[in-house]
N, C-alpha and C positions, 0 to 999 in steps of 0.2 A: 708874603709866607706860600704863595705855590711852589715859589724857586726851592725853597727847604722842602715841601714835601716831595717834591720831583728828587732833591739831591738825596732824603730819605729810603727813596723809593730805587733810585740805583744802588745806593751803598746797600740794603736789605737783597737787592736781585744781586748783586756783588759775592754779597758773601752767601748765598744758595749757592751758588755757582760754588764757588771755594771749596761749598761742606760736601760738594756731591762731588767734586771732581781729587777730593783727598777719602771719601769714601773709597770713592775706585782704585785710586791707589792703592790704599792700605788693602782692599780686596785683592787686586793683584799680587802683590807683595806678599802675604799670608799665602795666597793660591798656589806659588813659585813651593813654598813647603822647603826653606832654605832659612837659615838663619844672618848667613854670613861668616858663620867660623867654617874656617877650614880644618878640616879633621888631622889629627899629628901622625904620620907617615915614623913607622919605623926603619932608619937608615940603613940596617942588617938585612930583613926579606922583604920591603916597601909596605909593609900590609897598615893601616888604619885605623886602629882601635880605637873604644869612643868608650867615657865612662858612663853606664848607666845605673842613679841611682846611686850612687859612690861605692859598689858593693863590685862590680863584675865588670869586666872589660867583652867587650862585641867590634865584632870586624864595620866598619863606616862604611858607607858606602861612598861613591866618588862620587864628586858633587861636579854636575854638569858644565861645561865651559860658557854657555849659553846661557844658565841658568843664574851665574855668578853675576855677568855681563848684566843681566833684568833687570835682574835684585839689586844693583848698582845704582844704573840709573833713573828704574822707583825709589830707592830711597835720595840719588840727589831730586828729584820731582818734589818730591815731599817735602825734604829743607827748603824749598823753595819757594814753599805755597805759606 
């Protein structure tokens, strides 16, 4: 019985660690403010419109390459967990 209790305790600790890591990764991912979507680029003028509530187009911000890379890294870590 003590072996079972130790394994159960270890499993609970591992689960807690995984949940904490998941929460941290999710927090980091949300802090990036980037959804992973690429904005559309007009081939004529290079502007990047985005649709807001299916009503109007507005200028989209260019996404920093470092943010894209970090987004992909965090997403990969979340998939591994």
